[in-house]
C-alpha positions in Angstrom: 11.6 10.4 11.2 8.9 10.9 8.5 11.5 10.6 5.8 12.5 7.2 7.2 8.9 5.9 7.3 8.0 7.3 3.9 11.0 5.9 2.1 10.7 2.5 3.8 6.9 2.3 3.1 7.3 3.1 -0.6 10.0 0.5 -0.9 7.8 -2.1 0.9 4.7 -1.5 -1.2 6.7 -1.2 -4.4 8.5 -4.5 -3.7 5.3 -6.3 -2.9 4.0 -5.4 -6.3 7.2 -6.5 -8.0 7.9 -3.1 -9.5 11.4 -1.7 -10.0 12.1 1.8 -8.7 13.1 2.8 -12.2 9.8 1.6 -13.8 7.8 3.3 -11.1 9.6 6.6 -11.6 9.1 6.6 -15.3 5.4 5.5 -15.0 4.9 8.5 -12.7 6.4 10.8 -15.3 9.5 11.5 -13.3 13.2 10.9 -14.1 14.5 7.4 -13.8 16.1 7.9 -10.4 13.1 9.7 -8.7 11.9 6.8 -6.6 15.5 5.8 -5.7 16.1 9.3 -4.5 13.0 9.1 -2.2 13.9 5.6 -1.0 17.4 6.8 -0.2 16.0 9.8 1.7 17.5 12.4 -0.7 14.2 13.7 -1.9 10.6 14.0 -0.7 7.6 14.1 -3.1 5.1 16.9 -3.2 1.6 16.2 -2.0 0.4 15.9 -5.6 3.1 13.3 -6.4 2.3 11.5 -3.2 -1.3 11.0 -4.4 0.0 9.7 -7.8 2.3 7.3 -5.9 -0.6 6.0 -3.9 -2.7 5.6 -7.0 0.1 3.9 -8.9 0.7 1.5 -5.9 -3.1 0.8 -5.7 -3.4 2.0 -2.1 -5.3 4.9 -0.5 -3.3 7.5 1.5 -4.8 5.9 4.6 -3.5 2.5 3.6 -0.1 4.0 2.9 0.3 5.2 6.5 -1.3 2.1 8.0 1.9 0.1 8.9 -0.1 -2.7 10.4 -1.5 -3.4 7.0 1.3 -5.1 5.0 -1.0 -6.2 2.2 -3.4 -3.4 1.6 -4.3 -4.7 -1.9 -5.5 -8.0 -0.4 -7.3 -6.5 2.5 -9.2 -4.0 0.3 -10.3 -6.9 -1.9 -11.5 -8.9 1.0 -13.4 -5.9 2.5 -15.1 -5.3 -0.9 -16.2 -9.0 -1.0 -17.4 -8.9 2.6 -19.6 -5.9 1.9 -21.6 -8.2 -0.5 -22.4 -10.8 2.2 -25.7 -11.0 4.2 -25.6 -10.8 8.0 -25.5 -14.6 8.5 -22.6 -15.1 6.1 -20.7 -12.2 7.5 -21.1 -13.6 11.0 -19.8 -17.0 9.8 -16.8 -15.4 8.1 -16.1 -13.3 11.2 -16.0 -16.6 13.3 -13.6 -18.1 10.8 -11.3 -15.1 10.9 -11.2 -15.1 14.7 -10.2 -18.7 14.7 -7.5 -18.1 12.2 -6.2 -15.1 14.1 -5.8 -17.2 17.3 -3.2 -19.4 15.5 
């Protein structure tokens, strides 16, 4: 069960960034087939490598396991920008988001 989720999530996040499994493997200091082995459920990373994978993909471990968040990179950027707004602007943006979510 966890292997299925883990392999699919890595593949999803990697593909969204346009990174090949080979490039990701090599960038993590692993052999060229390392990510393919994980995505094919033949291997499972250590906790240390999992944190490197998250860092490489630009997601937090929380974002990695949040399946409702298909675009963690975009959402994190929006949240960072929202934190800079005053209360009035934040309320206006919240109204816009609610309207868009209704569609």
